[in-house]
Backbone as JSON Lines, residues from 0, in Angstrom:
{"i":0,"aa":"M","n":[107.5,55.43,131.77],"ca":[108.28,56.44,131.41],"c":[108.49,56.26,129.91]}
{"i":1,"aa":"V","n":[108.6,57.65,129.19],"ca":[108.7,57.59,127.76],"c":[110.2,57.27,127.5]}
{"i":2,"aa":"P","n":[110.59,56.59,126.41],"ca":[111.74,56.44,126.05],"c":[112.42,57.68,125.63]}
{"i":3,"aa":"V","n":[113.81,58.09,125.36],"ca":[114.41,59.11,125.19],"c":[114.22,59.51,123.58]}
{"i":4,"aa":"W","n":[114.33,58.33,122.99],"ca":[114.32,58.55,121.49],"c":[112.85,59.23,120.87]}
{"i":5,"aa":"V","n":[111.86,58.83,121.82],"ca":[110.49,59.49,121.74],"c":[110.54,60.86,121.52]}
{"i":6,"aa":"W","n":[111.16,61.29,122.91],"ca":[111.28,62.85,123.07],"c":[112.06,63.46,121.91]}
{"i":7,"aa":"V","n":[113.08,62.87,121.33],"ca":[113.84,63.26,120.36],"c":[113.24,63.37,119.14]}
{"i":8,"aa":"L","n":[112.53,62.33,118.66],"ca":[111.43,62.37,117.61],"c":[110.36,63.38,117.61]}
{"i":9,"aa":"L","n":[109.88,63.72,118.91],"ca":[108.91,64.82,119.08],"c":[109.53,66.22,118.88]}
{"i":10,"aa":"W","n":[110.72,66.3,119.51],"ca":[111.49,67.58,119.31],"c":[111.69,68.19,117.73]}
{"i":11,"aa":"I","n":[112.03,67.02,117.2],"ca":[112.51,67.14,115.54],"c":[111.19,67.39,114.85]}
{"i":12,"aa":"F","n":[110.08,66.84,115.24],"ca":[108.69,66.88,114.79],"c":[108.14,68.55,114.95]}
{"i":13,"aa":"L","n":[108.45,68.95,116.0],"ca":[108.25,70.12,116.55],"c":[109.11,71.45,115.83]}
{"i":14,"aa":"F","n":[110.22,71.08,115.7],"ca":[111.24,72.42,115.37],"c":[110.91,72.21,113.47]}
{"i":15,"aa":"G","n":[110.5,70.94,113.06],"ca":[110.28,70.51,111.55],"c":[108.8,71.52,111.14]}
{"i":16,"aa":"N","n":[108.18,71.31,112.11],"ca":[106.55,72.04,111.98],"c":[106.97,73.64,112.2]}
{"i":17,"aa":"F","n":[107.53,73.95,112.86],"ca":[108.12,75.49,113.15],"c":[108.76,75.89,111.82]}
{"i":18,"aa":"A","n":[109.69,75.45,111.57],"ca":[110.32,75.99,110.33],"c":[109.45,75.72,109.15]}
{"i":19,"aa":"Y","n":[108.43,74.94,108.96],"ca":[107.85,74.76,107.97],"c":[106.56,75.95,108.17]}
{"i":20,"aa":"G","n":[106.12,76.56,109.3],"ca":[105.35,77.37,109.38],"c":[106.28,78.83,108.91]}
{"i":21,"aa":"V","n":[107.17,78.98,109.23],"ca":[107.78,80.32,109.01],"c":[108.01,80.47,107.75]}
{"i":22,"aa":"Y","n":[108.57,79.29,106.88],"ca":[108.61,79.37,105.33],"c":[107.33,79.21,104.72]}
{"i":23,"aa":"Y","n":[106.08,79.24,105.49],"ca":[104.81,79.23,104.72],"c":[104.61,80.56,105.16]}
{"i":24,"aa":"V","n":[104.71,81.3,105.97],"ca":[104.17,82.58,106.19],"c":[104.99,83.67,105.39]}
{"i":25,"aa":"F","n":[106.32,83.16,105.24],"ca":[107.32,84.03,104.1],"c":[106.63,84.13,102.86]}
{"i":26,"aa":"R","n":[106.78,82.8,102.43],"ca":[106.58,82.7,100.99],"c":[104.89,83.33,100.59]}
{"i":27,"aa":"H","n":[103.93,83.11,101.59],"ca":[102.4,83.73,101.05],"c":[102.6,85.12,101.61]}
{"i":28,"aa":"G","n":[103.4,85.5,102.39],"ca":[103.91,87.17,102.83],"c":[104.14,87.83,101.19]}
{"i":29,"aa":"L","n":[104.98,87.34,100.52],"ca":[105.73,87.52,99.55],"c":[104.74,87.58,98.17]}
{"i":30,"aa":"D","n":[103.75,86.74,98.31],"ca":[102.9,86.45,97.44],"c":[101.73,87.63,97.49]}
{"i":31,"aa":"A","n":[101.58,87.85,98.81],"ca":[100.57,88.97,98.98],"c":[100.93,90.3,98.54]}
{"i":32,"aa":"V","n":[102.3,90.56,98.73],"ca":[102.83,91.78,98.39],"c":[102.99,92.01,97.04]}
{"i":33,"aa":"A","n":[103.05,90.8,96.42],"ca":[103.16,90.77,94.59],"c":[102.09,91.32,94.05]}
{"i":34,"aa":"K","n":[100.73,90.55,94.65],"ca":[99.59,90.71,94.27],"c":[98.92,92.41,94.71]}
{"i":35,"aa":"A","n":[99.48,92.53,95.77],"ca":[99.15,94.11,96.27],"c":[99.83,94.9,95.16]}
{"i":36,"aa":"G","n":[100.94,94.84,94.79],"ca":[101.84,95.62,93.88],"c":[100.94,95.69,92.26]}
{"i":37,"aa":"Q","n":[100.29,94.2,91.97],"ca":[99.57,93.92,90.86],"c":[98.5,94.92,90.8]}
{"i":38,"aa":"T","n":[97.82,94.84,91.91],"ca":[96.56,95.71,91.93],"c":[96.54,97.06,92.05]}
{"i":39,"aa":"E","n":[97.81,97.56,92.54],"ca":[98.25,98.91,92.47],"c":[98.41,99.52,91.02]}
{"i":40,"aa":"S","n":[98.94,98.85,90.44],"ca":[99.46,98.95,88.98],"c":[98.08,98.98,88.53]}
{"i":41,"aa":"Q","n":[97.12,98.05,88.35],"ca":[95.61,97.88,87.77],"c":[95.06,99.36,87.97]}
{"i":42,"aa":"I","n":[95.09,99.62,89.35],"ca":[94.34,100.9,89.66],"c":[94.79,102.39,89.24]}
{"i":43,"aa":"A","n":[96.26,101.99,89.02],"ca":[96.82,103.39,88.51],"c":[96.48,103.53,86.74]}
{"i":44,"aa":"E","n":[96.58,102.21,86.17],"ca":[96.21,101.99,84.79],"c":[94.71,102.79,84.57]}
{"i":45,"aa":"V","n":[93.71,102.2,85.38],"ca":[92.33,102.34,85.36],"c":[92.15,104.15,85.66]}
{"i":46,"aa":"L","n":[92.84,104.5,86.46],"ca":[92.62,106.02,87.09],"c":[93.18,106.84,85.77]}
{"i":47,"aa":"S","n":[94.22,106.28,85.33],"ca":[94.9,107.1,84.16],"c":[94.01,107.14,82.86]}
{"i":48,"aa":"Q","n":[93.28,106.14,82.74],"ca":[91.99,106.15,81.76],"c":[90.77,107.35,81.84]}
{"i":49,"aa":"L","n":[90.65,107.37,83.06],"ca":[89.86,108.36,83.34],"c":[89.72,109.81,82.23]}
{"i":50,"aa":"S","n":[88.58,110.08,82.08],"ca":[88.83,111.63,81.0],"c":[89.15,112.8,82.06]}
{"i":51,"aa":"D","n":[89.03,113.46,81.47],"ca":[89.73,114.7,82.21],"c":[88.25,115.54,82.65]}
{"i":52,"aa":"S","n":[87.21,115.08,81.92],"ca":[86.01,115.8,82.39],"c":[85.35,115.11,83.68]}
{"i":53,"aa":"E","n":[85.51,113.69,83.85],"ca":[85.22,113.12,84.67],"c":[86.24,113.57,86.28]}
{"i":54,"aa":"L","n":[87.38,113.71,85.91],"ca":[88.05,114.07,86.87],"c":[87.88,115.82,87.52]}
{"i":55,"aa":"D","n":[87.47,116.37,86.49],"ca":[86.99,118.03,86.87],"c":[85.76,117.73,87.51]}
{"i":56,"aa":"T","n":[84.64,117.1,87.16],"ca":[83.54,116.83,87.99],"c":[83.88,116.11,89.36]}
{"i":57,"aa":"A","n":[84.78,115.36,89.54],"ca":[85.09,114.9,90.91],"c":[85.82,115.82,91.82]}
{"i":58,"aa":"R","n":[86.54,116.77,91.11],"ca":[87.33,118.12,91.65],"c":[86.1,118.96,92.33]}
{"i":59,"aa":"K","n":[85.26,119.65,91.37],"ca":[84.46,120.28,91.71],"c":[83.26,119.94,92.89]}
{"i":60,"aa":"A","n":[83.15,118.57,92.83],"ca":[82.35,117.89,93.97],"c":[82.98,118.14,95.21]}
{"i":61,"aa":"A","n":[84.46,117.91,95.32],"ca":[85.18,118.08,96.27],"c":[85.33,119.43,96.74]}
{"i":62,"aa":"D","n":[85.49,120.52,95.71],"ca":[85.61,122.04,96.22],"c":[84.32,122.63,96.36]}
{"i":63,"aa":"E","n":[83.24,121.9,96.54],"ca":[81.75,122.46,96.74],"c":[81.86,123.1,98.3]}
{"i":64,"aa":"D","n":[80.54,123.82,98.52],"ca":[80.64,124.4,99.45],"c":[80.4,123.32,100.7]}
{"i":65,"aa":"P","n":[81.26,123.19,101.69],"ca":[81.35,122.14,102.66],"c":[80.09,122.47,103.67]}
{"i":66,"aa":"T","n":[79.33,123.21,103.63],"ca":[78.12,123.47,104.35],"c":[77.14,121.92,104.06]}
{"i":67,"aa":"P","n":[76.38,121.52,105.49],"ca":[75.61,120.27,105.19],"c":[74.47,120.56,104.29]}
{"i":68,"aa":"F","n":[73.88,119.8,103.76],"ca":[72.66,120.08,102.76],"c":[71.48,120.16,103.5]}
{"i":69,"aa":"F","n":[71.31,119.91,104.7],"ca":[70.25,120.25,105.33],"c":[69.99,121.85,105.85]}
{"i":70,"aa":"A","n":[71.46,122.42,105.55],"ca":[71.39,123.84,106.36],"c":[71.45,124.71,104.67]}
{"i":71,"aa":"R","n":[71.48,123.96,103.54],"ca":[71.47,124.6,102.19],"c":[70.31,124.75,101.61]}
{"i":72,"aa":"P","n":[70.07,125.62,100.85],"ca":[68.36,125.86,100.04],"c":[68.52,124.02,99.26]}
{"i":73,"aa":"L","n":[67.41,123.81,99.35],"ca":[66.92,122.86,98.75],"c":[67.28,122.71,97.2]}
{"i":74,"aa":"T","n":[67.35,123.66,96.44],"ca":[67.85,123.71,95.02],"c":[69.18,123.06,95.07]}
{"i":75,"aa":"D","n":[70.08,123.44,96.19],"ca":[71.47,122.74,95.89],"c":[71.19,121.27,95.84]}
{"i":76,"aa":"A","n":[70.7,120.79,96.75],"ca":[70.38,119.37,96.83],"c":[70.07,118.74,95.54]}
{"i":77,"aa":"A","n":[68.93,119.48,94.99],"ca":[68.33,118.91,93.84],"c":[69.26,118.97,92.69]}
{"i":78,"aa":"D","n":[70.07,120.24,92.59],"ca":[71.07,120.19,91.71],"c":[72.08,119.13,91.62]}
{"i":79,"aa":"R","n":[72.63,118.83,92.57],"ca":[73.32,117.72,92.88],"c":[72.97,116.47,92.53]}
{"i":80,"aa":"Y","n":[71.47,116.1,92.74],"ca":[71.15,114.77,92.71],"c":[70.86,114.84,91.23]}
{"i":81,"aa":"T","n":[70.44,115.95,90.37],"ca":[70.5,115.85,89.02],"c":[71.81,115.53,88.21]}
{"i":82,"aa":"R","n":[72.83,116.37,88.82],"ca":[74.3,116.18,88.34],"c":[74.65,114.46,88.29]}
{"i":83,"aa":"T","n":[74.51,114.2,89.43],"ca":[74.6,112.66,89.74],"c":[73.93,111.71,89.06]}
{"i":84,"aa":"R","n":[72.55,112.04,88.98],"ca":[71.67,110.98,87.69],"c":[72.33,111.23,86.56]}
{"i":85,"aa":"E","n":[72.66,112.39,85.86],"ca":[73.36,112.24,84.63],"c":[74.46,111.71,84.65]}
{"i":86,"aa":"A","n":[75.43,111.52,85.46],"ca":[76.64,110.86,85.58],"c":[76.45,109.61,85.36]}
{"i":87,"aa":"V","n":[75.45,108.88,86.2],"ca":[75.19,107.6,86.41],"c":[74.34,107.07,84.67]}
{"i":88,"aa":"E","n":[73.68,107.76,84.22],"ca":[73.06,107.65,83.16],"c":[74.17,107.22,82.18]}
{"i":89,"aa":"K","n":[75.11,108.45,82.08],"ca":[76.04,108.26,80.95],"c":[76.92,106.9,81.35]}
{"i":90,"aa":"R","n":[77.18,106.7,82.51],"ca":[77.94,105.41,82.95],"c":[77.55,104.38,82.3]}
{"i":91,"aa":"H","n":[75.82,104.5,82.52],"ca":[75.27,103.15,82.13],"c":[75.1,103.15,80.36]}
{"i":92,"aa":"L","n":[75.2,104.17,79.85],"ca":[74.96,104.28,78.42],"c":[76.64,103.5,77.98]}
{"i":93,"aa":"R","n":[77.55,104.11,78.59],"ca":[78.58,103.62,78.19],"c":[78.93,102.15,78.37]}
{"i":94,"aa":"K","n":[78.58,101.54,79.45],"ca":[78.57,100.1,79.59],"c":[77.6,99.63,78.81]}
{"i":95,"aa":"A","n":[76.52,99.77,78.38],"ca":[75.56,99.41,77.5],"c":[76.47,99.21,75.96]}
{"i":96,"aa":"S","n":[77.11,100.47,75.68],"ca":[77.62,100.46,74.39],"c":[78.99,99.18,74.28]}
{"i":97,"aa":"R","n":[79.61,99.31,75.59],"ca":[80.59,98.28,75.6],"c":[80.05,96.8,75.64]}
{"i":98,"aa":"H","n":[79.09,96.67,76.21],"ca":[78.42,94.93,75.77],"c":[77.73,95.07,74.54]}
{"i":99,"aa":"D","n":[77.39,96.02,74.1],"ca":[76.85,95.59,72.35],"c":[77.89,95.73,71.5]}
{"i":100,"aa":"D","n":[79.08,96.33,71.63],"ca":[80.36,96.05,70.73],"c":[80.85,94.48,70.92]}
{"i":101,"aa":"A","n":[80.87,94.13,72.28],"ca":[81.37,92.93,72.67],"c":[80.75,91.67,71.81]}
{"i":102,"aa":"L","n":[79.19,92.23,71.98],"ca":[77.95,91.23,71.3],"c":[78.16,91.18,69.96]}
{"i":103,"aa":"K","n":[78.38,92.16,69.12],"ca":[78.51,92.44,67.89],"c":[80.07,91.63,67.39]}
{"i":104,"aa":"R","n":[81.31,91.8,68.03],"ca":[82.39,91.02,67.82],"c":[81.92,89.29,67.94]}
{"i":105,"aa":"W","n":[81.29,89.01,69.11],"ca":[80.85,87.6,69.15],"c":[80.01,87.36,67.98]}
{"i":106,"aa":"D","n":[79.09,88.0,67.4],"ca":[78.36,87.7,66.27],"c":[79.0,87.35,65.13]}
{"i":107,"aa":"G","n":[80.23,87.88,65.24],"ca":[81.02,87.83,63.99],"c":[81.59,86.71,63.97]}
{"i":108,"aa":"Y","n":[81.83,85.75,64.97],"ca":[82.66,84.52,65.02],"c":[81.63,83.19,64.28]}
{"i":109,"aa":"S","n":[82.23,82.45,63.6],"ca":[81.48,81.2,63.33],"c":[81.53,80.03,64.33]}
{"i":110,"aa":"Q","n":[80.8,79.2,64.39],"ca":[80.77,78.16,65.32],"c":[81.9,77.3,65.5]}
{"i":111,"aa":"E","n":[82.83,77.3,64.43],"ca":[84.04,76.66,64.36],"c":[85.23,77.31,65.52]}
{"i":112,"aa":"E","n":[84.88,78.58,65.09],"ca":[85.69,79.91,65.61],"c":[85.64,79.85,67.22]}
{"i":113,"aa":"L","n":[84.28,79.6,67.62],"ca":[83.73,79.71,69.03],"c":[84.12,78.45,69.51]}
{"i":114,"aa":"E","n":[84.05,77.1,69.07],"ca":[84.45,76.13,69.44],"c":[86.1,76.09,69.99]}
{"i":115,"aa":"S","n":[86.78,76.87,68.97],"ca":[88.03,76.68,69.12],"c":[88.53,77.55,70.22]}
{"i":116,"aa":"I","n":[87.63,78.66,70.17],"ca":[87.92,79.55,71.42],"c":[87.75,78.94,72.95]}
{"i":117,"aa":"A","n":[86.46,78.14,72.97],"ca":[86.12,77.75,74.05],"c":[87.17,76.57,74.37]}
{"i":118,"aa":"G","n":[87.87,75.82,73.17],"ca":[88.93,74.72,73.75],"c":[89.99,75.14,74.34]}
{"i":119,"aa":"R","n":[90.11,76.44,73.62],"ca":[91.67,77.16,74.19],"c":[91.42,77.67,75.86]}
{"i":120,"aa":"I","n":[90.25,78.14,76.05],"ca":[90.02,78.56,77.54],"c":[90.09,77.49,78.35]}
{"i":121,"aa":"E","n":[89.41,76.14,77.95],"ca":[89.22,75.08,78.64],"c":[91.03,74.56,78.91]}
{"i":122,"aa":"H","n":[91.52,74.51,77.92],"ca":[92.9,74.16,78.13],"c":[93.84,75.18,79.09]}
{"i":123,"aa":"T","n":[93.55,76.3,78.75],"ca":[94.2,76.95,79.82],"c":[93.87,76.83,81.21]}
{"i":124,"aa":"A","n":[92.33,76.43,81.29],"ca":[91.87,76.4,82.85],"c":[92.3,75.2,83.55]}
{"i":125,"aa":"E","n":[92.53,74.12,82.79],"ca":[93.32,72.75,82.95],"c":[94.89,72.71,83.31]}
{"i":126,"aa":"S","n":[95.56,73.63,82.7],"ca":[97.01,73.67,82.96],"c":[96.91,74.42,84.25]}
{"i":127,"aa":"S","n":[96.06,75.53,84.35],"ca":[95.99,76.41,85.66],"c":[95.84,75.6,86.89]}
{"i":128,"aa":"D","n":[94.78,74.88,86.68],"ca":[94.37,73.81,87.66],"c":[95.64,72.71,88.0]}
{"i":129,"aa":"E","n":[96.39,72.31,86.96],"ca":[97.62,71.52,87.31],"c":[98.66,72.24,87.99]}
{"i":130,"aa":"R","n":[98.91,73.5,87.58],"ca":[99.58,74.24,88.38],"c":[99.19,74.68,89.71]}
{"i":131,"aa":"A","n":[98.01,74.64,90.03],"ca":[97.63,74.94,91.47],"c":[98.17,73.56,92.25]}
{"i":132,"aa":"H","n":[98.09,72.51,91.57],"ca":[98.14,71.16,92.53],"c":[99.5,70.92,92.74]}
{"i":133,"aa":"Y","n":[100.27,71.78,92.1],"ca":[101.78,71.36,92.21],"c":[102.32,72.49,93.29]}
{"i":134,"aa":"E","n":[101.42,73.35,93.38],"ca":[102.25,74.42,94.61],"c":[101.82,74.0,95.82]}
């Protein structure tokens, strides 16, 4: 037969684990809500930066004839494909332009400046790792 004090320890352990589980779920739930809010604000910021022409194009696409393309003239599908390809090409050109701008910025740095930046990034990563271990 198991002594009473063993049962008391088991019950204490059981309730301790249950309390820690409730705390864990509550804390991580609040973190998830905060991250969802940050994501929402980032999405809103990106959407606010969209140009009016891109929004107009999206609205026109939504307002188009709802008839399926297989029941419409082939020129409709070809026109839509052409518009889509033009939008994709513009997006690729903007992306390439941003990459070229970043490369030009990095080409302007000296070796010492790059090493300084790398050191700061490494220090930030180390401090982030340290903070992650304490949580």
